N, C-alpha and C positions, 0 to 999 in steps of 0.2 A: 681513289675515288668507292672500291673494292678494301673491304678489308677482312677477312673473315677471320674469327675470334677462335683460331684452334685451339685455344686454349680454354675454351667456356663450352666443356662439355653437353650434350643436347640431354636435355629431360626426356625418353622417352614416354612417363606415364603421363608429362604435360601433357606431352601432342596427344597423346589418346584423349586424354580429359578434355581438349580444347573441340577433339571432333566429335565427344558425346555429347557434349553442353550443346555445339554447337547445330548438330541435328536437331536435337529434343528442344532448343529455344525454336528453331524454323520449324519444324509442323506442329508445334504449341499453337502457332498463329494460326491457320487454317483448321485446327482440332479444338481448338477452344471460341474462334471466333469467326465462323465461314462467311467468309463478305467476299465482295469485290471492290475493289475501291477504285477501280475505272471498268465500266459495262462487256470493255472490250475482253478484259479477262473470260468471261465466260459465252459473247454473242457473238465474239473474233475468232475461239480455237473449240471452247468446251461444247457451245452448241450444235456448228457445223458436225462436230468430229460425232455426236450424240446422234446427230442423224443419219449420218453412214451409217451407225451402229445398228438402228434402229429403224429406222424412216419417219422420227419425228427429231424437232428443232428450229426453234426461231430463227427464222432466215433473215437479217437485214440486208440495209442495200446494200447495200456493204460485198456485202456475198453476189444480191442479184445483178452487181453491176459488171463482177467478179475482176474489181481489184484485188482479192488477194487469194495466196496462195494456197491449196491445200495441204501440202505435204504436213504442218503440224497437225492439222485438226485427224489427216491419216492416220501420223503414228499413235496419237489419243488413243485412237479408237479403236489400233491395234491391241492396243494396252487394255482396254478395257474388253475386248473377246477373250482376252486370257482370264483376265479375273473373272466376265461374267462362265465363265467357263470350268472355273473352278468352283462355282454358286457362290465368290462375294459380291457377287453385284458389279455394277459401274460408278463408282462413284469418284467426285472429283477431289476423296484426298487419296487416292491411288496417284494420281497420275500428280499432285502436289508432292506426296512423299518421295518419289520417284524423283522432280527438282529440286527438293533438299538435300537427300541424299551428292544429285548431282553437284548443289553449288557447296558441297563440301572441298570440291579440289580448288576455288579459289579461297577459299581457307588454308589449304594447303600449301597455294601458292604464297601467302600473304604469309604464311612462319618460315618459307622458305629464304625469303627478301630478308625477312628478319633477322635470320641468323646469319644468314652472308653480313648485312650490313653490318650487326652491332653484338654478334651471337648472344649466349642466350639471353641478353637485357631484351635485342630486337624480336627474338622468340616470342618472346611473354607478353612486349606491345604488340609487335603485328600480329601475334596471333588473338589475343584481348579483341584487339579494333575487328579484326577479320571474321569475330565470331559472335561478339554483340555490339557490334555498331546496327543502329534501327533497321536504315535502311538495305543494310545489305540481309538482315533477317528476314522481311518483309518481304523484301524482291526475291529472296529461293525460290519462294512459291508461289509465285504470282504467272497467273497463262497467258501474259502478252506476248506480244511477238518484240515489243519494245524492251523489255525486263529481259527475258531468256537472252536475247538477243546482244541486247548488253553484257550480259556477265560473260557469254563469251567470245563476246571479243575481249574483253576486261581480263580475262583468262589468259586467251593466246597471247595479248598483248603483258603482259606480267610474266607468262611462262617463257618468253620470248626473254627477256629479261633476264630470268636465270639461268639461263641458258647462256644468255653473254657475259654473266657475272663469274660466274664457279668458275672460268678456268681463272680469269682475272685474279680472283681473290684469291690466287695458292689454294686451294682444296683438293686440286687434283690436279693430276699428270697428263702432260702433251695427250697421250693413250685414251685418257677417259675423257677427250676434247673429242677422238676420233674418231670415238666408237659410239655414245654415248649422250653428246649435246646433237649431232646430228636429229637421235629422234625427237631431242627437245624441240627443237628446232619446227622440225616435218609438223607434231604438234601443238604447236603454235600458230601455225599458219594454219591447218586444219582448221582451228576452234575460229582462227578469224574470220577464213572463210563461213563457217557456220553461222557468224555472229548476223556478218553483213549483208550471207545470203538471204537469214532468216528478218532481217530488215535493213530492208534494202538502201534508207535512208542514213544509215550507219557505212557506208560504204568507202565513203573518205574520209576516214578513222581505220576503216582497216589499210586501205592503202596506204596511207601516212605510215602504221606499226609495219608496216612488210618491207616498204620502202626502205626504212630506218635500218630491218633488218638483213637486209640484203645489202646494205650501207656497213653494214660491220662484218658481213660474209664476201664482201668485194672480192678478195684470193683465196676466195672457196666456191666456185661456181656451179658446184655440182649442187652442192646443199641448196645454193641459192633457184635450181631449178630444180631441187623438192619441194622447196619452200613454195615455188609457182605451181607445181603439181596440186600440193596438198591444200591451198587455199580455192584454188579453182575447181577440184571434184564437186564439192557441196553446192557454191552458188550452182555450179551449170546441171547438179539435181533437183535444185529449185524451177531454174529453169526448163527441165525436163516434164519437173511436173504438170508446169504450164502449157508444156507443149501435149501434155497428152490429155488435160482438163479442160483445154480451151481450141487449144492447135494452132497456137502460138509461141513460139521463143521468150520466156517472159514475159510474154502475155497481159498476166497482174501489172508487174511494175508500170509497163506503158498506160495501162487504164486508169492506174492510181491517178500517174502522170498529169494525165490528160482530167482527170476529174478530179483532183483537188487544186491542180495551177492553173489547167487550159478553161476549167470549167470553174474556178473560183469556189469548189462546193466546200472544204475546208475553215474556209475561214464564215459559213453562215453558222458556225459551230461558236465562234467569237475568234478575236483575236488580241494579242499580248503584244506591248512595245519589247523594243529590246533588250533589256536589262532585267526582264521578267525572271530567268530562271536565279541571279542573283539574286533579286527579293527573296523569288520563295525558299530558297537555301536558306537564307537570312531567318524567315518566318518559321520558317519549322526545325532549326539548329539553333535557331539563339546565340547563346554565349558559343555553343559547340563548332558556332561558322568563324568568331572569332578564333577562334583554338585552333582549327582544322587549314584555317587560311593563313595560318600564322604559317605553321609549320610544315605548307602546301610550298607557301610561297620561298621558304629557306628550303626546301631539298627540289625545287623549279630545275637550278641547274643542275644539283648533284645527278640528278635522273631526269633529265631531257625527257625522254623519249615517252614516258607515261603521262608525263606534265602535257609534253606535246601531244599525245591522242583523246587524251579530257579535254584539253582547251579545242579543238577541233568538233569533237562532239559537241559544244555548247555551242559553238560558234557557229557554226552550218546549220546550228537547230536556231539561231536567236533570230538569223536573215528571215526566219517564214513565220509568217501573218499571223500560224493561229499557232500556239503552245499548249504542250500541255505538261507535269510536272515529271512523268513517266518517261516521254520521249528522252533525255540526257542522262536517264537512269545509266546505261554506260559507262557515264564519266564518272559515277560516284565512286566504285572500288579504284579510278582508277588516283582518285585525289587523295583518297585516302591510305592506300598505299603509301604513294608519298608519304603523304603528311604521315602514317607511321612509322614509315623506315625512318625519316627524320629525325621523330619525338622521342624512336628507339636510340635512335646514335647519340642522340642527346642526350638520352640518362644517363647512356652507359660512359658517361664521362663526365656526370655530377659526383663532388667528392663529398656532399653534405650528405650526412646519415645513412653514407652509402650500405653498411649492411643493412637497416630497409627497405633501399629505396624502389625490390621487385613490390613489397607489396604498397608501398607507397601508389607508385605506378599502378599497378593496378586497380587498386582503390579510387584514385584518379580515373582510370578509364569509365573501373565499371560504374561507378558517378553520372558522369559525364551521360556513356551511353543512357542509364537508367532517367537521366533527364530528359533527354530527345525525344527517348520511346513514349513517356507521355503525353505525347502532339498525336505521336501515331496513333496509340490503342483507344484514346478520344474521338478520333474518327474513324476506326473501324467500330468501336460501338456504331457508331452515328449511323454507321451502313449498314450494319449487317441484321437491322430487325425484318425486312422483310424473307430475305432467305431465310434464318429462323423460323419464322412463322412457315414458312415452306416446308423446313423439313416435319415441323408437330405436323404443319398435315400431312404431308405422304405416310407417316404413321397411324394417321387413322384407316381403320380397315372398311369402313364405309364410303373412303371418297370413292367420287367418279367423276368430279369435275371441280376445277379449282377456279376462280375468278379473282384478275386485279382490277376495281376502278380504281386504280389510283395515278393517274395522269401521268407527268414527268419524272415520277419514281418509279416507272419501269423496267430503266435501268438499272434501281439496285434489287430487281427479281433474280433468281437463280435460273431461269427460263426453264427447260427438259432435262436440265444437266444435274437438277437433286432430285431429280425422283430417280435413283438408284436401284431399285429392287423392281418397278412396274410403272408402266407409262399410265398418266390419266391424262384427258385433255385441258389443256388453260387455256383463260382468254383472259382479253384486257379491252377495259372499258372506260375511254378516256371520260363519257359523262355519264347522263343517266339516261341516255336514250338509248346509247346503245348498250346497254346493262340490260333493260329490259328485254330489247333484241335480241339478247343471250337468254333470255328463262327456261329453264329447263334441262341447260346443257349442264350446270352444275348444281353443291350441292354444299361449297360450302367459298366460302370465299375470306380474303385481304384486302382490310379499307381500312381508313379512317377511325378511329375507334367511337371517339366522340361527336363525329357527324354523322356514323351509323344511324338509322332510327328503324332497331330490326323489329318484329313482329315479336308477341309474347314467345312463339315456340324454336324462335331463333337462341343460339346458347353461344356466346363464347368459349374459345376452346381457352384461349393464349394472347395475351397483348403483349408488345413490346414498343417501346416510344406511344408516336401515338397510332402503331397502328396494332389493328384487331384483329383475330381470327374466327368467323363466325360462322357455325355450322346452318345453314339455313332450309334445307330438303331433307330429308332422308333417304333420297335416290334422284337420280337424272333420270326423266323424260325426253330428252333431246338426244340425234345421234349425235354419238361425238364427231369435234369438228378441230381437226392437231393442226390446222390452218390457221386456223381464226388470229391466234396473236398476231404471230407474223405480221398480218394483214393490216389486223385493228392500230398495232405499232407505227407500219405503215405511214399508214395516215395519217398517224395525228403528228409524225412526226413531218411529213411535208408539211402540213399545215405552219409548222414552224421555221422550218427550215424550207425556205420554197425552192424549187428543179429536183431535189431530194426525190419523190415520189417520181417522177420522169421515166426514172431514168433504168 
């Protein structure tokens, strides 16, 4: 199964190059294309953190119903307190940059597995896939729990595979196993616990990965016990945060299950058939889907543990009516790792044009990743107009209030989180009367450019896609209301999803 290529030296300069490219590529996405691919990136993590920091933040029904855990927003607020103290403001970029750095752990594990399976060829193949594949690049900076939890779970799972593979690959002696793989197994279990705790829907996959590793270590009960403790600690931490904030151990989990399954609220946001995720990946990856699927299926038998964990993530989410592409994100790194290992191993045995096969392999991976990336960049460009204009508004020195009469597109705004230097009230207006009722509270407005009949004194500051930022008054005349956006958004949503406004 494992055949460490001792005769193939590892190029340290290539490893450094991969790390540098990985970080720059990952961080360039939120830097040049600030956007929330899902509203949860802002309103389930950044906004509650902003409220903890400043007292201002949009509160969605999930937080009103108590179905979210406060640990991650509290950690974000802690980072922002430090950056604020340093005079750097509390921009989401600080959080996204930290997440990009942490995502390099996944890149490192990709390269380690590639080197174990196919030496330098595997290192190059897995390193390029880990560094360049669009899902991993975009997922690195996403602030949703399903993406961050998925990354952590995948990191722990693949780290466990590394711990299991290294001794059997003949790369190290028994003394190495007794000293260092204990730390690897412990770290793997800890990351799995972090991922499954952060997003409890990943718990079946996490338990499968831990059980598989425990079977590998069935003759080493002390290491199994260490793994049990290491995985339980972060999970218990989430429960204790719930106990502190709501008075119930894992209270947010119980309320989440009751709301989304007992009351069927999740279904009001739409349902999809069982095969949704396969069709979604096919649509996003196109020809890349066939290539990844081919090498993944070829590698399932050789690498059963990460393959099974990926499968259980997809299957467990496929039986749930409401589906989002990001729900199965944790399976993506595992699918890609198995496919990349099998591809690297196959390339290592290709004899045709062998002197140039590294260049050919790199060109193929870069081209395929670039092809898939086009679909993702188009989606980002179509969703970042409001946040871009909000950032332009934040730079206006006379800004004292900002209105968003944009109806359902409110989810693509940046809330208060994108005011990183000073807070001004933001207002949501779903129709003309509600906008009129807010008169005097704002002096800038972001709305549909073609539909806005502005008086002569109004001036368009900037436009993107169908939206424009207008200056509509020299100053605000009404007292600021920092809670209106939450209230207006909740009323608007309750009209669409019956019952949510009553939670």
